[in-house]
MITOR-555619 format. One record per atom (N, C-alpha, C): residue number from 1; residue in three letters; x, y, z. Coordinates in steps of 0.05 Angstrom, whole numbers. Layout:
<sites>
SITE | nr | rest | u | v | w
SITE | NUM | Ala | X | Y | Z
...
</sites>
This chain:
<sites>
SITE | nr | rest | u | v | w
SITE | 1 | Unk | -1550 | 480 | 1613
SITE | 1 | Unk | -1539 | 457 | 1626
SITE | 1 | Unk | -1535 | 435 | 1605
SITE | 2 | Unk | -1511 | 424 | 1603
SITE | 2 | Unk | -1505 | 402 | 1584
SITE | 2 | Unk | -1507 | 375 | 1599
SITE | 3 | Unk | -1514 | 355 | 1583
SITE | 3 | Unk | -1518 | 328 | 1594
SITE | 3 | Unk | -1494 | 311 | 1584
SITE | 4 | Unk | -1481 | 297 | 1603
SITE | 4 | Unk | -1459 | 278 | 1596
SITE | 4 | Unk | -1461 | 254 | 1614
SITE | 5 | Unk | -1454 | 230 | 1604
SITE | 5 | Unk | -1455 | 207 | 1621
SITE | 5 | Unk | -1431 | 207 | 1641
SITE | 6 | Unk | -1437 | 199 | 1666
SITE | 6 | Unk | -1416 | 197 | 1686
SITE | 6 | Unk | -1403 | 169 | 1685
SITE | 7 | Unk | -1382 | 167 | 1670
SITE | 7 | Unk | -1370 | 140 | 1665
SITE | 7 | Unk | -1342 | 138 | 1677
SITE | 8 | Unk | -1332 | 157 | 1691
SITE | 8 | Unk | -1306 | 155 | 1704
SITE | 8 | Unk | -1284 | 152 | 1684
SITE | 9 | Unk | -1267 | 132 | 1687
SITE | 9 | Unk | -1243 | 128 | 1670
SITE | 9 | Unk | -1249 | 110 | 1646
SITE | 10 | Unk | -1273 | 106 | 1639
SITE | 10 | Unk | -1280 | 88 | 1616
SITE | 10 | Unk | -1267 | 98 | 1591
SITE | 11 | Unk | -1255 | 79 | 1576
SITE | 11 | Unk | -1242 | 85 | 1550
SITE | 11 | Unk | -1257 | 69 | 1529
SITE | 12 | Unk | -1267 | 83 | 1508
SITE | 12 | Unk | -1281 | 69 | 1486
SITE | 12 | Unk | -1261 | 54 | 1469
SITE | 13 | Unk | -1269 | 30 | 1460
SITE | 13 | Unk | -1252 | 14 | 1442
SITE | 13 | Unk | -1266 | 9 | 1416
SITE | 14 | Unk | -1252 | 8 | 1395
SITE | 14 | Unk | -1263 | 3 | 1368
SITE | 14 | Unk | -1275 | -25 | 1367
SITE | 15 | Unk | -1299 | -27 | 1356
SITE | 15 | Unk | -1312 | -53 | 1354
SITE | 15 | Unk | -1327 | -62 | 1379
SITE | 16 | Unk | -1326 | -46 | 1400
SITE | 16 | Unk | -1340 | -53 | 1425
SITE | 16 | Unk | -1369 | -45 | 1423
SITE | 17 | Unk | -1386 | -61 | 1437
SITE | 17 | Unk | -1414 | -55 | 1438
SITE | 17 | Unk | -1420 | -29 | 1452
SITE | 18 | Unk | -1406 | -25 | 1474
SITE | 18 | Unk | -1411 | -1 | 1491
SITE | 18 | Unk | -1397 | 23 | 1480
SITE | 19 | Unk | -1413 | 43 | 1472
SITE | 19 | Unk | -1403 | 68 | 1462
SITE | 19 | Unk | -1421 | 91 | 1472
SITE | 20 | Unk | -1409 | 113 | 1479
SITE | 20 | Unk | -1424 | 136 | 1488
SITE | 20 | Unk | -1425 | 158 | 1467
SITE | 21 | Unk | -1417 | 150 | 1442
SITE | 21 | Unk | -1419 | 169 | 1420
SITE | 21 | Unk | -1448 | 172 | 1411
SITE | 22 | Unk | -1464 | 151 | 1415
SITE | 22 | Unk | -1492 | 152 | 1408
SITE | 22 | Unk | -1508 | 143 | 1432
SITE | 23 | Unk | -1531 | 153 | 1438
SITE | 23 | Unk | -1542 | 177 | 1424
SITE | 23 | Unk | -1527 | 202 | 1433
SITE | 24 | Unk | -1528 | 222 | 1415
SITE | 24 | Unk | -1515 | 247 | 1421
SITE | 24 | Unk | -1531 | 262 | 1442
SITE | 25 | Unk | -1517 | 270 | 1463
SITE | 25 | Unk | -1530 | 286 | 1484
SITE | 25 | Unk | -1522 | 315 | 1481
SITE | 26 | Unk | -1541 | 332 | 1485
SITE | 26 | Unk | -1535 | 361 | 1482
SITE | 26 | Unk | -1545 | 376 | 1507
SITE | 27 | Unk | -1556 | 398 | 1502
SITE | 27 | Unk | -1567 | 414 | 1523
SITE | 27 | Unk | -1591 | 399 | 1535
SITE | 28 | Unk | -1592 | 399 | 1562
SITE | 28 | Unk | -1612 | 382 | 1576
SITE | 28 | Unk | -1640 | 386 | 1565
SITE | 29 | Unk | -1648 | 411 | 1561
SITE | 29 | Unk | -1676 | 416 | 1553
SITE | 29 | Unk | -1681 | 407 | 1524
SITE | 30 | Unk | -1661 | 402 | 1508
SITE | 30 | Unk | -1664 | 393 | 1480
SITE | 30 | Unk | -1659 | 363 | 1477
SITE | 31 | Unk | -1651 | 350 | 1497
SITE | 31 | Unk | -1645 | 321 | 1496
SITE | 31 | Unk | -1671 | 306 | 1499
SITE | 32 | Unk | -1675 | 287 | 1481
SITE | 32 | Unk | -1700 | 271 | 1481
SITE | 32 | Unk | -1700 | 250 | 1503
SITE | 33 | Unk | -1724 | 240 | 1509
SITE | 33 | Unk | -1728 | 220 | 1531
SITE | 33 | Unk | -1714 | 194 | 1523
SITE | 34 | Unk | -1715 | 186 | 1498
SITE | 34 | Unk | -1703 | 161 | 1490
SITE | 34 | Unk | -1672 | 162 | 1492
SITE | 35 | Unk | -1661 | 185 | 1485
SITE | 35 | Unk | -1632 | 189 | 1486
SITE | 35 | Unk | -1623 | 187 | 1516
SITE | 36 | Unk | -1638 | 200 | 1533
SITE | 36 | Unk | -1631 | 199 | 1562
SITE | 36 | Unk | -1633 | 171 | 1572
SITE | 37 | Unk | -1655 | 157 | 1565
SITE | 37 | Unk | -1659 | 130 | 1575
SITE | 37 | Unk | -1636 | 111 | 1565
SITE | 38 | Unk | -1630 | 113 | 1539
SITE | 38 | Unk | -1609 | 96 | 1528
SITE | 38 | Unk | -1582 | 101 | 1542
SITE | 39 | Unk | -1576 | 126 | 1547
SITE | 39 | Unk | -1551 | 132 | 1561
SITE | 39 | Unk | -1552 | 122 | 1590
SITE | 40 | Unk | -1574 | 125 | 1604
SITE | 40 | Unk | -1577 | 114 | 1631
SITE | 40 | Unk | -1573 | 84 | 1632
SITE | 41 | Unk | -1584 | 70 | 1613
SITE | 41 | Unk | -1581 | 41 | 1612
SITE | 41 | Unk | -1552 | 34 | 1608
SITE | 42 | Unk | -1539 | 48 | 1590
SITE | 42 | Unk | -1510 | 42 | 1585
SITE | 42 | Unk | -1494 | 47 | 1610
SITE | 43 | Unk | -1498 | 69 | 1624
SITE | 43 | Unk | -1483 | 76 | 1648
SITE | 43 | Unk | -1489 | 55 | 1670
SITE | 44 | Unk | -1514 | 47 | 1673
SITE | 44 | Unk | -1522 | 28 | 1693
SITE | 44 | Unk | -1509 | 1 | 1689
SITE | 45 | Unk | -1504 | -7 | 1664
SITE | 45 | Unk | -1494 | -33 | 1658
SITE | 45 | Unk | -1465 | -32 | 1647
SITE | 46 | Unk | -1451 | -11 | 1653
SITE | 46 | Unk | -1424 | -7 | 1642
SITE | 46 | Unk | -1406 | -30 | 1649
SITE | 47 | Unk | -1407 | -40 | 1674
SITE | 47 | Unk | -1389 | -62 | 1682
SITE | 47 | Unk | -1394 | -88 | 1667
SITE | 48 | Unk | -1419 | -94 | 1662
SITE | 48 | Unk | -1425 | -119 | 1648
SITE | 48 | Unk | -1422 | -117 | 1618
SITE | 49 | Unk | -1423 | -92 | 1607
SITE | 49 | Unk | -1421 | -89 | 1578
SITE | 49 | Unk | -1393 | -83 | 1568
SITE | 50 | Unk | -1376 | -73 | 1586
SITE | 50 | Unk | -1349 | -66 | 1578
SITE | 50 | Unk | -1334 | -90 | 1568
SITE | 51 | Unk | -1322 | -88 | 1545
SITE | 51 | Unk | -1306 | -109 | 1533
SITE | 51 | Unk | -1322 | -127 | 1514
SITE | 52 | Unk | -1349 | -125 | 1514
SITE | 52 | Unk | -1365 | -141 | 1495
SITE | 52 | Unk | -1362 | -131 | 1467
SITE | 53 | Unk | -1361 | -149 | 1448
SITE | 53 | Unk | -1359 | -141 | 1420
SITE | 53 | Unk | -1386 | -129 | 1411
SITE | 54 | Unk | -1385 | -114 | 1390
SITE | 54 | Unk | -1409 | -100 | 1381
SITE | 54 | Unk | -1432 | -120 | 1375
SITE | 55 | Unk | -1425 | -143 | 1363
SITE | 55 | Unk | -1445 | -163 | 1358
SITE | 55 | Unk | -1434 | -190 | 1362
SITE | 56 | Unk | -1448 | -207 | 1377
SITE | 56 | Unk | -1438 | -234 | 1381
SITE | 56 | Unk | -1442 | -251 | 1356
SITE | 57 | Unk | -1455 | -240 | 1336
SITE | 57 | Unk | -1460 | -255 | 1312
SITE | 57 | Unk | -1441 | -249 | 1289
SITE | 58 | Unk | -1421 | -232 | 1294
SITE | 58 | Unk | -1402 | -224 | 1273
SITE | 58 | Unk | -1387 | -248 | 1263
SITE | 59 | Unk | -1380 | -267 | 1281
SITE | 59 | Unk | -1365 | -291 | 1272
SITE | 59 | Unk | -1382 | -308 | 1253
SITE | 60 | Unk | -1408 | -308 | 1257
SITE | 60 | Unk | -1426 | -324 | 1241
SITE | 60 | Unk | -1434 | -310 | 1215
SITE | 61 | Unk | -1442 | -285 | 1218
SITE | 61 | Unk | -1453 | -270 | 1195
SITE | 61 | Unk | -1432 | -253 | 1179
SITE | 62 | Unk | -1409 | -251 | 1190
SITE | 62 | Unk | -1388 | -235 | 1177
SITE | 62 | Unk | -1383 | -209 | 1190
SITE | 63 | Unk | -1360 | -196 | 1186
SITE | 63 | Unk | -1353 | -172 | 1200
SITE | 63 | Unk | -1370 | -148 | 1193
SITE | 64 | Unk | -1382 | -147 | 1169
SITE | 64 | Unk | -1398 | -124 | 1161
SITE | 64 | Unk | -1427 | -127 | 1168
SITE | 65 | Unk | -1435 | -148 | 1181
SITE | 65 | Unk | -1463 | -154 | 1186
SITE | 65 | Unk | -1474 | -141 | 1212
SITE | 66 | Unk | -1457 | -129 | 1227
SITE | 66 | Unk | -1465 | -118 | 1253
SITE | 66 | Unk | -1482 | -93 | 1249
SITE | 67 | Unk | -1505 | -91 | 1263
SITE | 67 | Unk | -1520 | -66 | 1262
SITE | 67 | Unk | -1507 | -46 | 1281
SITE | 68 | Unk | -1489 | -30 | 1271
SITE | 68 | Unk | -1473 | -11 | 1287
SITE | 68 | Unk | -1490 | 5 | 1306
SITE | 69 | Unk | -1482 | 4 | 1332
SITE | 69 | Unk | -1496 | 21 | 1352
SITE | 69 | Unk | -1524 | 12 | 1358
SITE | 70 | Unk | -1532 | -11 | 1350
SITE | 70 | Unk | -1560 | -20 | 1354
SITE | 70 | Unk | -1561 | -37 | 1379
SITE | 71 | Unk | -1576 | -29 | 1399
SITE | 71 | Unk | -1577 | -43 | 1424
SITE | 71 | Unk | -1595 | -68 | 1422
SITE | 72 | Unk | -1609 | -72 | 1400
SITE | 72 | Unk | -1625 | -96 | 1396
SITE | 72 | Unk | -1607 | -121 | 1397
SITE | 73 | Unk | -1582 | -118 | 1390
SITE | 73 | Unk | -1564 | -141 | 1390
SITE | 73 | Unk | -1561 | -153 | 1418
SITE | 74 | Unk | -1567 | -137 | 1439
SITE | 74 | Unk | -1565 | -147 | 1466
SITE | 74 | Unk | -1586 | -168 | 1472
SITE | 75 | Unk | -1610 | -165 | 1460
SITE | 75 | Unk | -1632 | -182 | 1468
SITE | 75 | Unk | -1646 | -196 | 1445
SITE | 76 | Unk | -1640 | -190 | 1420
SITE | 76 | Unk | -1653 | -203 | 1398
SITE | 76 | Unk | -1632 | -215 | 1379
SITE | 77 | Unk | -1631 | -242 | 1377
SITE | 77 | Unk | -1613 | -254 | 1358
SITE | 77 | Unk | -1623 | -250 | 1330
SITE | 78 | Unk | -1605 | -250 | 1310
SITE | 78 | Unk | -1614 | -246 | 1283
SITE | 78 | Unk | -1632 | -270 | 1274
SITE | 79 | Unk | -1653 | -264 | 1261
SITE | 79 | Unk | -1672 | -284 | 1251
SITE | 79 | Unk | -1668 | -286 | 1221
SITE | 80 | Unk | -1659 | -308 | 1212
SITE | 80 | Unk | -1652 | -311 | 1183
SITE | 80 | Unk | -1677 | -316 | 1166
SITE | 81 | Unk | -1697 | -328 | 1177
SITE | 81 | Unk | -1721 | -333 | 1161
SITE | 81 | Unk | -1746 | -332 | 1178
SITE | 82 | Unk | -1767 | -324 | 1165
SITE | 82 | Unk | -1793 | -324 | 1178
SITE | 82 | Unk | -1812 | -337 | 1158
SITE | 83 | Unk | -1835 | -345 | 1169
SITE | 83 | Unk | -1855 | -358 | 1152
SITE | 83 | Unk | -1864 | -338 | 1130
SITE | 84 | Unk | -1864 | -347 | 1105
SITE | 84 | Unk | -1871 | -330 | 1082
SITE | 84 | Unk | -1893 | -342 | 1066
SITE | 85 | Unk | -1907 | -362 | 1076
SITE | 85 | Unk | -1928 | -376 | 1061
SITE | 85 | Unk | -1954 | -360 | 1059
SITE | 86 | Unk | -1974 | -373 | 1046
SITE | 86 | Unk | -1999 | -359 | 1040
SITE | 86 | Unk | -2017 | -357 | 1065
SITE | 87 | Unk | -2010 | -369 | 1087
SITE | 87 | Unk | -2027 | -368 | 1111
SITE | 87 | Unk | -2022 | -344 | 1129
SITE | 88 | Unk | -2008 | -324 | 1118
SITE | 88 | Unk | -2005 | -299 | 1133
SITE | 88 | Unk | -2031 | -283 | 1135
SITE | 89 | Unk | -2049 | -288 | 1116
SITE | 89 | Unk | -2075 | -275 | 1117
SITE | 89 | Unk | -2094 | -290 | 1135
SITE | 90 | Unk | -2108 | -276 | 1152
SITE | 90 | Unk | -2126 | -289 | 1172
SITE | 90 | Unk | -2147 | -307 | 1159
SITE | 91 | Unk | -2159 | -299 | 1137
SITE | 91 | Unk | -2179 | -316 | 1124
SITE | 91 | Unk | -2167 | -342 | 1114
SITE | 92 | Unk | -2144 | -340 | 1102
SITE | 92 | Unk | -2131 | -365 | 1092
SITE | 92 | Unk | -2123 | -383 | 1115
SITE | 93 | Unk | -2113 | -371 | 1136
SITE | 93 | Unk | -2105 | -387 | 1160
SITE | 93 | Unk | -2129 | -401 | 1172
SITE | 94 | Unk | -2151 | -387 | 1175
SITE | 94 | Unk | -2176 | -399 | 1186
SITE | 94 | Unk | -2185 | -422 | 1169
SITE | 95 | Unk | -2185 | -419 | 1142
SITE | 95 | Unk | -2193 | -440 | 1124
SITE | 95 | Unk | -2175 | -464 | 1127
SITE | 96 | Unk | -2149 | -460 | 1128
SITE | 96 | Unk | -2130 | -482 | 1130
SITE | 96 | Unk | -2133 | -496 | 1157
SITE | 97 | Unk | -2137 | -481 | 1179
SITE | 97 | Unk | -2141 | -494 | 1205
SITE | 97 | Unk | -2166 | -510 | 1205
SITE | 98 | Unk | -2187 | -499 | 1193
SITE | 98 | Unk | -2213 | -514 | 1191
SITE | 98 | Unk | -2209 | -540 | 1176
SITE | 99 | Unk | -2192 | -540 | 1155
SITE | 99 | Unk | -2187 | -564 | 1140
SITE | 99 | Unk | -2170 | -584 | 1155
SITE | 100 | Unk | -2155 | -574 | 1174
SITE | 100 | Unk | -2138 | -591 | 1191
SITE | 100 | Unk | -2118 | -608 | 1175
SITE | 101 | Unk | -2115 | -633 | 1182
SITE | 101 | Unk | -2096 | -651 | 1170
SITE | 101 | Unk | -2101 | -656 | 1140
SITE | 102 | Unk | -2126 | -651 | 1131
SITE | 102 | Unk | -2133 | -654 | 1103
SITE | 102 | Unk | -2124 | -631 | 1086
SITE | 103 | Unk | -2116 | -609 | 1099
SITE | 103 | Unk | -2107 | -585 | 1084
SITE | 103 | Unk | -2077 | -585 | 1081
SITE | 104 | Unk | -2067 | -588 | 1056
SITE | 104 | Unk | -2038 | -587 | 1051
SITE | 104 | Unk | -2025 | -562 | 1061
SITE | 105 | Unk | -2038 | -539 | 1059
SITE | 105 | Unk | -2027 | -514 | 1069
SITE | 105 | Unk | -2023 | -514 | 1099
SITE | 106 | Unk | -2043 | -525 | 1113
SITE | 106 | Unk | -2041 | -528 | 1142
SITE | 106 | Unk | -2017 | -546 | 1150
SITE | 107 | Unk | -2014 | -568 | 1136
SITE | 107 | Unk | -1992 | -586 | 1142
SITE | 107 | Unk | -1965 | -574 | 1136
SITE | 108 | Unk | -1964 | -557 | 1115
SITE | 108 | Unk | -1939 | -543 | 1108
SITE | 108 | Unk | -1932 | -523 | 1131
SITE | 109 | Unk | -1952 | -509 | 1141
SITE | 109 | Unk | -1947 | -491 | 1164
SITE | 109 | Unk | -1937 | -506 | 1188
SITE | 110 | Unk | -1950 | -529 | 1194
SITE | 110 | Unk | -1942 | -545 | 1217
SITE | 110 | Unk | -1913 | -556 | 1213
SITE | 111 | Unk | -1907 | -565 | 1189
SITE | 111 | Unk | -1880 | -575 | 1184
SITE | 111 | Unk | -1859 | -553 | 1187
SITE | 112 | Unk | -1866 | -529 | 1178
SITE | 112 | Unk | -1848 | -506 | 1181
SITE | 112 | Unk | -1844 | -500 | 1211
SITE | 113 | Unk | -1865 | -499 | 1226
SITE | 113 | Unk | -1863 | -493 | 1255
SITE | 113 | Unk | -1846 | -514 | 1269
SITE | 114 | Unk | -1849 | -539 | 1262
SITE | 114 | Unk | -1833 | -560 | 1274
SITE | 114 | Unk | -1804 | -557 | 1266
SITE | 115 | Unk | -1798 | -550 | 1241
SITE | 115 | Unk | -1770 | -546 | 1233
SITE | 115 | Unk | -1758 | -523 | 1249
SITE | 116 | Unk | -1774 | -502 | 1255
SITE | 116 | Unk | -1764 | -480 | 1271
SITE | 116 | Unk | -1759 | -489 | 1300
SITE | 117 | Unk | -1778 | -505 | 1311
SITE | 117 | Unk | -1774 | -515 | 1338
SITE | 117 | Unk | -1749 | -532 | 1341
SITE | 118 | Unk | -1743 | -547 | 1320
SITE | 118 | Unk | -1720 | -564 | 1321
SITE | 118 | Unk | -1693 | -549 | 1322
SITE | 119 | Unk | -1694 | -523 | 1314
SITE | 119 | Unk | -1670 | -507 | 1317
SITE | 119 | Unk | -1663 | -501 | 1346
SITE | 120 | Unk | -1684 | -502 | 1363
SITE | 120 | Unk | -1680 | -495 | 1391
SITE | 120 | Unk | -1684 | -519 | 1411
SITE | 121 | Unk | -1697 | -540 | 1401
SITE | 121 | Unk | -1703 | -563 | 1419
SITE | 121 | Unk | -1691 | -588 | 1405
SITE | 122 | Unk | -1683 | -606 | 1422
SITE | 122 | Unk | -1674 | -632 | 1411
SITE | 122 | Unk | -1698 | -650 | 1408
SITE | 123 | Unk | -1710 | -650 | 1384
SITE | 123 | Unk | -1733 | -667 | 1379
SITE | 123 | Unk | -1726 | -690 | 1361
SITE | 124 | Unk | -1736 | -713 | 1367
SITE | 124 | Unk | -1732 | -736 | 1350
SITE | 124 | Unk | -1753 | -738 | 1329
SITE | 125 | Unk | -1778 | -731 | 1336
SITE | 125 | Unk | -1800 | -733 | 1317
SITE | 125 | Unk | -1798 | -711 | 1297
SITE | 126 | Unk | -1809 | -717 | 1273
SITE | 126 | Unk | -1810 | -697 | 1252
SITE | 126 | Unk | -1837 | -698 | 1239
SITE | 127 | Unk | -1846 | -676 | 1228
SITE | 127 | Unk | -1872 | -674 | 1215
SITE | 127 | Unk | -1867 | -665 | 1187
SITE | 128 | Unk | -1878 | -680 | 1168
SITE | 128 | Unk | -1876 | -673 | 1139
SITE | 128 | Unk | -1902 | -662 | 1129
SITE | 129 | Unk | -1899 | -643 | 1111
SITE | 129 | Unk | -1923 | -632 | 1098
SITE | 129 | Unk | -1935 | -652 | 1079
SITE | 130 | Unk | -1961 | -650 | 1075
SITE | 130 | Unk | -1974 | -668 | 1056
SITE | 130 | Unk | -1979 | -654 | 1029
SITE | 131 | Unk | -1984 | -670 | 1009
SITE | 131 | Unk | -1990 | -659 | 983
SITE | 131 | Unk | -2020 | -660 | 975
SITE | 132 | Unk | -2034 | -678 | 989
SITE | 132 | Unk | -2062 | -681 | 983
SITE | 132 | Unk | -2077 | -692 | 1008
SITE | 133 | Unk | -2103 | -689 | 1009
SITE | 133 | Unk | -2119 | -697 | 1033
SITE | 133 | Unk | -2116 | -727 | 1040
SITE | 134 | Unk | -2109 | -744 | 1020
SITE | 134 | Unk | -2107 | -772 | 1025
SITE | 134 | Unk | -2083 | -779 | 1043
SITE | 135 | Unk | -2064 | -760 | 1046
SITE | 135 | Unk | -2040 | -765 | 1063
SITE | 135 | Unk | -2045 | -755 | 1091
SITE | 136 | Unk | -2069 | -747 | 1098
SITE | 136 | Unk | -2075 | -736 | 1124
SITE | 136 | Unk | -2069 | -755 | 1147
SITE | 137 | Unk | -2074 | -781 | 1143
SITE | 137 | Unk | -2069 | -800 | 1165
SITE | 137 | Unk | -2040 | -802 | 1173
SITE | 138 | Unk | -2022 | -801 | 1154
SITE | 138 | Unk | -1993 | -802 | 1161
SITE | 138 | Unk | -1985 | -776 | 1175
SITE | 139 | Unk | -1996 | -754 | 1167
SITE | 139 | Unk | -1991 | -729 | 1181
SITE | 139 | Unk | -2000 | -730 | 1209
SITE | 140 | Unk | -2024 | -741 | 1213
SITE | 140 | Unk | -2036 | -743 | 1240
SITE | 140 | Unk | -2018 | -761 | 1258
SITE | 141 | Unk | -2008 | -782 | 1247
SITE | 141 | Unk | -1991 | -800 | 1262
SITE | 141 | Unk | -1965 | -786 | 1270
SITE | 142 | Unk | -1953 | -771 | 1251
SITE | 142 | Unk | -1928 | -756 | 1258
SITE | 142 | Unk | -1934 | -734 | 1279
SITE | 143 | Unk | -1956 | -720 | 1275
SITE | 143 | Unk | -1962 | -699 | 1294
SITE | 143 | Unk | -1968 | -710 | 1322
SITE | 144 | Unk | -1981 | -733 | 1323
SITE | 144 | Unk | -1987 | -746 | 1348
SITE | 144 | Unk | -1961 | -754 | 1362
SITE | 145 | Unk | -1942 | -764 | 1347
SITE | 145 | Unk | -1916 | -771 | 1359
SITE | 145 | Unk | -1901 | -747 | 1369
SITE | 146 | Unk | -1902 | -725 | 1354
SITE | 146 | Unk | -1890 | -700 | 1363
SITE | 146 | Unk | -1902 | -689 | 1388
SITE | 147 | Unk | -1929 | -689 | 1390
SITE | 147 | Unk | -1942 | -679 | 1413
SITE | 147 | Unk | -1936 | -696 | 1438
SITE | 148 | Unk | -1934 | -722 | 1434
SITE | 148 | Unk | -1926 | -740 | 1456
SITE | 148 | Unk | -1898 | -734 | 1465
SITE | 149 | Unk | -1880 | -730 | 1446
SITE | 149 | Unk | -1852 | -723 | 1453
SITE | 149 | Unk | -1850 | -697 | 1468
SITE | 150 | Unk | -1867 | -678 | 1461
SITE | 150 | Unk | -1868 | -652 | 1474
SITE | 150 | Unk | -1883 | -652 | 1500
SITE | 151 | Unk | -1892 | -676 | 1508
SITE | 151 | Unk | -1908 | -679 | 1533
SITE | 151 | Unk | -1932 | -661 | 1533
SITE | 152 | Unk | -1947 | -662 | 1512
SITE | 152 | Unk | -1972 | -646 | 1509
SITE | 152 | Unk | -1991 | -653 | 1532
SITE | 153 | Unk | -2001 | -633 | 1546
SITE | 153 | Unk | -2018 | -639 | 1569
SITE | 153 | Unk | -2047 | -647 | 1561
SITE | 154 | Unk | -2054 | -645 | 1536
SITE | 154 | Unk | -2081 | -652 | 1527
SITE | 154 | Unk | -2082 | -681 | 1518
SITE | 155 | Unk | -2093 | -698 | 1534
SITE | 155 | Unk | -2094 | -727 | 1527
SITE | 155 | Unk | -2109 | -732 | 1502
SITE | 156 | Unk | -2129 | -715 | 1495
SITE | 156 | Unk | -2144 | -719 | 1471
SITE | 156 | Unk | -2127 | -716 | 1445
SITE | 157 | Unk | -2103 | -704 | 1448
SITE | 157 | Unk | -2085 | -700 | 1425
SITE | 157 | Unk | -2064 | -722 | 1423
SITE | 158 | Unk | -2061 | -737 | 1445
SITE | 158 | Unk | -2039 | -757 | 1445
SITE | 158 | Unk | -2049 | -786 | 1450
SITE | 159 | Unk | -2075 | -789 | 1455
SITE | 159 | Unk | -2085 | -816 | 1461
SITE | 159 | Unk | -2110 | -821 | 1445
SITE | 160 | Unk | -2116 | -846 | 1440
SITE | 160 | Unk | -2140 | -853 | 1425
SITE | 160 | Unk | -2134 | -858 | 1396
SITE | 161 | Unk | -2155 | -859 | 1380
SITE | 161 | Unk | -2153 | -864 | 1351
SITE | 161 | Unk | -2138 | -842 | 1338
SITE | 162 | Unk | -2115 | -848 | 1325
SITE | 162 | Unk | -2098 | -828 | 1312
SITE | 162 | Unk | -2113 | -811 | 1292
SITE | 163 | Unk | -2131 | -823 | 1277
SITE | 163 | Unk | -2145 | -808 | 1256
SITE | 163 | Unk | -2166 | -789 | 1267
SITE | 164 | Unk | -2173 | -792 | 1293
SITE | 164 | Unk | -2193 | -775 | 1305
SITE | 164 | Unk | -2182 | -753 | 1323
SITE | 165 | Unk | -2157 | -755 | 1330
SITE | 165 | Unk | -2145 | -737 | 1351
SITE | 165 | Unk | -2146 | -708 | 1343
SITE | 166 | Unk | -2140 | -701 | 1319
SITE | 166 | Unk | -2138 | -673 | 1311
SITE | 166 | Unk | -2163 | -662 | 1298
SITE | 167 | Unk | -2184 | -676 | 1299
SITE | 167 | Unk | -2209 | -668 | 1286
SITE | 167 | Unk | -2226 | -649 | 1303
SITE | 168 | Unk | -2224 | -651 | 1329
SITE | 168 | Unk | -2240 | -635 | 1347
SITE | 168 | Unk | -2226 | -609 | 1354
SITE | 169 | Unk | -2239 | -586 | 1350
SITE | 169 | Unk | -2226 | -560 | 1356
SITE | 169 | Unk | -2226 | -555 | 1386
SITE | 170 | Unk | -2243 | -569 | 1401
SITE | 170 | Unk | -2243 | -565 | 1430
SITE | 170 | Unk | -2224 | -584 | 1444
SITE | 171 | Unk | -2209 | -573 | 1462
SITE | 171 | Unk | -2190 | -590 | 1478
SITE | 171 | Unk | -2203 | -596 | 1504
SITE | 172 | Unk | -2203 | -622 | 1511
SITE | 172 | Unk | -2215 | -630 | 1537
SITE | 172 | Unk | -2194 | -644 | 1554
</sites>
């Protein structure tokens, strides 16, 4: 018994996201579960997928940037950058978090996170990384403003003495 998708009069178009050339279906007993699932998803969503370009990011990233036949383009936008700093290691991250606003590495991570948030949210506040522990107070002030703008539900982070707000690890 051979397996084929029931797609009626569907016509494949060059550069279209929806294609039934992949995964290749063969004899039923030799066809893998993932191939069957991918084909079922395509058939189930044929009406909404028909006519869509292979990648909505081709205009931004260029015509050769599309991951051909990759269904991840449906639900994952391309990520151009990720955090690459020294705090990827758990021990280093714990040490930086323990140092809080006095840790330049911690403030760099926070500044990077805020820059990433600003790509998706309209934020007025900005947070700058510090170079030394003596700049911690200005960082705390900026972070306090950001948390207030984000409507942080923890009053201990947005009210009271600015220099004391981020010192306590417990949120009350």
